[in-house]
BADREN-130610 format. One record per residue (C-alpha): residue in three letters; residue number from 1; x, y, z. Coordinates in nm, 2 decimals. Layout:
BEGIN
    aa     i     east    north       up
   ALA   NUM        X        Y        Z
...
This chain:
BEGIN
    aa     i     east    north       up
   UNK     1    -0.01     0.01     0.00
   UNK     2     0.12     0.35    -0.09
   UNK     3    -0.01     0.63     0.14
   UNK     4     0.01     0.98    -0.01
   UNK     5     0.10     1.24     0.26
   UNK     6    -0.02     1.60     0.16
   UNK     7     0.13     1.90     0.33
   UNK     8    -0.15     2.16     0.44
   UNK     9     0.03     2.31     0.73
   UNK    10     0.09     2.65     0.52
   UNK    11     0.47     2.64     0.58
   UNK    12     0.43     2.56     0.96
   UNK    13     0.61     2.24     0.87
   UNK    14     0.82     2.25     0.55
   UNK    15     0.83     1.96     0.30
   UNK    16     1.20     1.91     0.37
   UNK    17     1.10     1.84     0.75
   UNK    18     0.81     1.63     0.65
   UNK    19     1.05     1.42     0.41
   UNK    20     1.28     1.35     0.72
   UNK    21     0.98     1.23     0.92
   UNK    22     0.85     1.02     0.64
   UNK    23     1.19     0.85     0.59
   UNK    24     1.20     0.76     0.95
   UNK    25     0.85     0.62     0.97
   UNK    26     0.90     0.42     0.66
   UNK    27     1.20     0.27     0.83
   UNK    28     0.97     0.19     1.14
   UNK    29     0.71     0.03     0.92
   UNK    30     0.95    -0.18     0.72
   UNK    31     1.20    -0.28     1.00
   UNK    32     0.98    -0.27     1.32
   UNK    33     0.61    -0.30     1.24
   UNK    34     0.59    -0.53     0.93
   UNK    35     0.82    -0.82     1.06
   UNK    36     0.57    -0.85     1.37
   UNK    37     0.24    -0.78     1.17
   UNK    38     0.32    -0.90     0.81
   UNK    39     0.15    -0.57     0.71
   UNK    40     0.35    -0.30     0.53
   UNK    41     0.30     0.03     0.34
   UNK    42     0.51     0.30     0.22
   UNK    43     0.45     0.69     0.30
   UNK    44     0.52     0.93     0.01
   UNK    45     0.50     1.31     0.00
   UNK    46     0.30     1.44    -0.28
   UNK    47     0.21     1.79    -0.40
   UNK    48    -0.12     1.97    -0.34
   UNK    49    -0.35     2.13    -0.59
   UNK    50    -0.62     2.24    -0.34
   UNK    51    -0.62     2.51    -0.08
   UNK    52    -0.76     2.28     0.18
   UNK    53    -0.79     1.89     0.23
   UNK    54    -1.09     1.71     0.08
   UNK    55    -1.23     1.41     0.24
   UNK    56    -1.45     1.28    -0.06
   UNK    57    -1.26     1.38    -0.38
   UNK    58    -0.90     1.32    -0.25
   UNK    59    -0.78     1.49    -0.56
   UNK    60    -0.41     1.47    -0.46
   UNK    61    -0.40     1.12    -0.38
   UNK    62    -0.15     0.92    -0.60
   UNK    63    -0.15     0.60    -0.39
   UNK    64    -0.40     0.37    -0.21
   UNK    65    -0.46     0.59     0.09
   UNK    66    -0.40     0.95     0.20
   UNK    67    -0.29     1.13     0.52
   UNK    68    -0.33     1.53     0.54
   UNK    69    -0.10     1.73     0.76
   UNK    70    -0.33     2.00     0.87
   UNK    71    -0.25     2.30     1.09
   UNK    72    -0.63     2.37     1.14
   UNK    73    -0.88     2.18     1.32
   UNK    74    -1.11     1.97     1.09
   UNK    75    -1.28     1.81     1.38
   UNK    76    -1.30     1.99     1.71
   UNK    77    -1.02     1.89     1.96
   UNK    78    -0.90     1.59     1.74
   UNK    79    -0.53     1.51     1.75
   UNK    80    -0.55     1.31     1.46
   UNK    81    -0.76     1.03     1.32
   UNK    82    -0.82     0.79     1.03
   UNK    83    -1.13     0.68     0.86
   UNK    84    -1.26     0.60     0.50
   UNK    85    -1.46     0.81     0.26
   UNK    86    -1.77     0.71     0.09
   UNK    87    -1.57     0.53    -0.18
   UNK    88    -1.40     0.32     0.08
   UNK    89    -1.07     0.50     0.03
   UNK    90    -0.87     0.53     0.37
   UNK    91    -0.76     0.88     0.48
   UNK    92    -0.64     1.04     0.79
   UNK    93    -0.56     1.38     0.94
   UNK    94    -0.27     1.49     1.15
   UNK    95    -0.37     1.82     1.34
   UNK    96    -0.03     1.99     1.43
   UNK    97    -0.17     2.26     1.67
   UNK    98    -0.35     1.99     1.89
   UNK    99    -0.04     1.78     1.90
   UNK   100     0.16     2.08     2.02
   UNK   101    -0.11     2.14     2.30
   UNK   102    -0.05     1.79     2.44
   UNK   103     0.32     1.84     2.41
   UNK   104     0.34     1.56     2.15
   UNK   105     0.56     1.58     1.85
   UNK   106     0.37     1.58     1.54
   UNK   107     0.59     1.31     1.41
   UNK   108     0.47     1.09     1.69
   UNK   109     0.11     1.15     1.57
   UNK   110     0.19     1.07     1.21
   UNK   111     0.36     0.75     1.31
   UNK   112     0.06     0.66     1.51
   UNK   113    -0.20     0.73     1.26
   UNK   114     0.01     0.56     0.98
   UNK   115     0.05     0.24     1.17
   UNK   116    -0.32     0.22     1.27
   UNK   117    -0.42     0.30     0.89
   UNK   118    -0.21     0.01     0.79
   UNK   119    -0.36    -0.23     1.06
   UNK   120    -0.72    -0.14     1.00
   UNK   121    -0.75     0.05     0.66
   UNK   122    -1.13     0.02     0.64
   UNK   123    -1.18     0.12     1.01
   UNK   124    -1.41    -0.18     1.08
   UNK   125    -1.22    -0.43     1.29
   UNK   126    -1.32    -0.53     1.64
   UNK   127    -1.15    -0.81     1.86
   UNK   128    -1.33    -0.98     2.15
   UNK   129    -1.17    -0.93     2.48
   UNK   130    -1.24    -0.88     2.84
   UNK   131    -1.40    -0.57     2.98
   UNK   132    -1.15    -0.34     3.14
   UNK   133    -1.34    -0.31     3.46
   UNK   134    -1.51    -0.65     3.46
   UNK   135    -1.27    -0.90     3.32
   UNK   136    -1.54    -1.17     3.33
   UNK   137    -1.75    -1.01     3.07
   UNK   138    -1.67    -1.00     2.70
   UNK   139    -1.66    -0.68     2.50
   UNK   140    -1.52    -0.59     2.15
   UNK   141    -1.20    -0.39     2.15
   UNK   142    -1.11    -0.13     1.88
   UNK   143    -0.84    -0.28     1.66
   UNK   144    -0.59     0.01     1.75
   UNK   145    -0.22    -0.06     1.74
   UNK   146    -0.10     0.25     1.93
   UNK   147    -0.39     0.38     2.17
   UNK   148    -0.28     0.15     2.45
   UNK   149     0.08     0.26     2.45
   UNK   150     0.05     0.60     2.30
   UNK   151     0.24     0.80     2.55
   UNK   152     0.55     0.59     2.48
   UNK   153     0.78     0.69     2.20
   UNK   154     1.13     0.61     2.06
   UNK   155     1.36     0.76     1.79
   UNK   156     1.45     0.65     1.44
   UNK   157     1.71     0.89     1.28
   UNK   158     1.65     1.11     1.56
   UNK   159     1.29     1.14     1.47
   UNK   160     1.02     1.06     1.75
   UNK   161     0.79     0.77     1.65
   UNK   162     0.51     0.60     1.83
   UNK   163     0.53     0.27     2.03
   UNK   164     0.28     0.01     1.92
   UNK   165     0.13    -0.32     2.02
   UNK   166     0.22    -0.66     1.88
   UNK   167    -0.03    -0.93     1.78
   UNK   168    -0.02    -1.12     2.12
   UNK   169    -0.18    -0.81     2.28
   UNK   170    -0.52    -0.93     2.11
   UNK   171    -0.50    -1.27     2.24
   UNK   172    -0.73    -1.41     2.52
   UNK   173    -0.45    -1.49     2.75
   UNK   174    -0.11    -1.38     2.86
   UNK   175     0.13    -1.63     2.70
   UNK   176     0.44    -1.71     2.89
   UNK   177     0.73    -1.52     2.77
   UNK   178     0.53    -1.32     2.51
   UNK   179     0.57    -0.96     2.41
   UNK   180     0.27    -0.75     2.38
   UNK   181     0.41    -0.42     2.27
   UNK   182     0.74    -0.33     2.07
   UNK   183     0.93    -0.14     2.35
   UNK   184     0.81    -0.38     2.63
   UNK   185     0.87    -0.11     2.88
   UNK   186     0.81    -0.22     3.25
   UNK   187     0.61    -0.03     3.51
   UNK   188     0.65    -0.16     3.86
   UNK   189     0.83    -0.46     3.72
   UNK   190     0.55    -0.56     3.49
   UNK   191     0.52    -0.50     3.11
   UNK   192     0.20    -0.47     2.92
   UNK   193    -0.06    -0.73     2.94
   UNK   194    -0.32    -0.82     2.67
   UNK   195    -0.61    -0.58     2.62
   UNK   196    -0.46    -0.36     2.91
   UNK   197    -0.30    -0.02     2.89
   UNK   198     0.02     0.16     2.99
   UNK   199     0.05     0.49     3.16
   UNK   200    -0.09     0.77     2.92
   UNK   201    -0.26     0.50     2.71
   UNK   202    -0.63     0.42     2.68
   UNK   203    -0.85     0.18     2.51
   UNK   204    -1.20     0.19     2.33
   UNK   205    -1.46    -0.09     2.30
   UNK   206    -1.81    -0.18     2.21
   UNK   207    -2.01    -0.33     2.49
   UNK   208    -2.29    -0.56     2.38
   UNK   209    -2.45    -0.56     2.72
   UNK   210    -2.52    -0.16     2.70
   UNK   211    -2.52    -0.16     2.31
   UNK   212    -2.27     0.15     2.32
   UNK   213    -1.91     0.22     2.26
   UNK   214    -1.69     0.31     2.57
   UNK   215    -1.35     0.42     2.64
   UNK   216    -1.13     0.33     2.94
   UNK   217    -0.81     0.51     3.10
   UNK   218    -0.70     0.51     3.45
   UNK   219    -0.87     0.78     3.66
   UNK   220    -0.55     0.92     3.81
   UNK   221    -0.37     0.94     3.47
   UNK   222    -0.40     1.30     3.38
   UNK   223    -0.24     1.27     3.04
   UNK   224    -0.44     0.98     2.94
   UNK   225    -0.76     1.15     3.07
   UNK   226    -0.67     1.47     2.86
   UNK   227    -0.61     1.26     2.55
   UNK   228    -0.94     1.07     2.61
   UNK   229    -1.13     1.41     2.64
   UNK   230    -1.00     1.53     2.31
   UNK   231    -1.08     1.19     2.13
   UNK   232    -1.42     1.16     2.28
   UNK   233    -1.52     1.49     2.14
   UNK   234    -1.45     1.40     1.80
   UNK   235    -1.66     1.24     1.54
   UNK   236    -1.39     0.99     1.43
   UNK   237    -1.36     0.65     1.27
   UNK   238    -1.45     0.46     1.58
   UNK   239    -1.75     0.67     1.65
   UNK   240    -1.88     0.65     1.30
   UNK   241    -1.84     0.28     1.26
   UNK   242    -2.04     0.18     1.58
   UNK   243    -2.35     0.38     1.47
   UNK   244    -2.43     0.06     1.30
   UNK   245    -2.44    -0.11     1.65
   UNK   246    -2.59     0.17     1.86
   UNK   247    -2.85     0.34     1.64
   UNK   248    -3.21     0.25     1.59
   UNK   249    -3.24    -0.08     1.41
   UNK   250    -3.53     0.08     1.20
   UNK   251    -3.30     0.35     1.05
   UNK   252    -3.13     0.26     0.73
   UNK   253    -2.73     0.22     0.75
   UNK   254    -2.68     0.48     0.46
   UNK   255    -2.89     0.73     0.65
   UNK   256    -2.68     0.68     0.96
   UNK   257    -2.35     0.72     0.77
   UNK   258    -2.47     1.04     0.59
   UNK   259    -2.57     1.18     0.91
   UNK   260    -2.26     1.13     1.10
   UNK   261    -2.04     1.24     0.80
């Protein structure tokens, strides 16, 4: 998959700076992410022909998906998100102003969204796992590669990129000696468990008992709660997809999507 990256930051980030970040993230995808997930892609900077990004026409896309670097706020308080348009083409936005508000380098957000777009390009995958507050009850977790560890970063060619979970993270039990995230950082002597979170992270899920989507972060984790507040206000991919599950059964699906978009 080729992911076109379009620079709409109006000189806030130069193409030269963006190329440096893209080169590092392409290395991350090729050398770190793909060996574990067997899923790969290449980010490629393209020119722009429009004054602002377009979700439906995607006029500047030259590959299979598109990510816009945008110094304005398309969706209120959104740090960045990925989705697909009405033609099924995956796209994403990176909002540089909001990355700065959270003290996060925009390169980390770009890495985060690129990895999650690769892992779930159609934004429609869920995995059954335990409820974070009631492990005996099953819910359906969002298939997100970075949310649970999104406070954690590392450097490639002096560029900050996002940590990500590994396939064993989405398994029903903790496998002896298994690794659930790339960095495997330990907190109080313990590494990340399946379907859990590290400091600064959060998870989202659909709860069939309530018929609603929900999110979870530790109450005393200020940074995670701040991130969760931003994402919960957005009309992002995960909110849109679950309208099929939470809306009235009598309402046609095409009207649900049209209303949310």
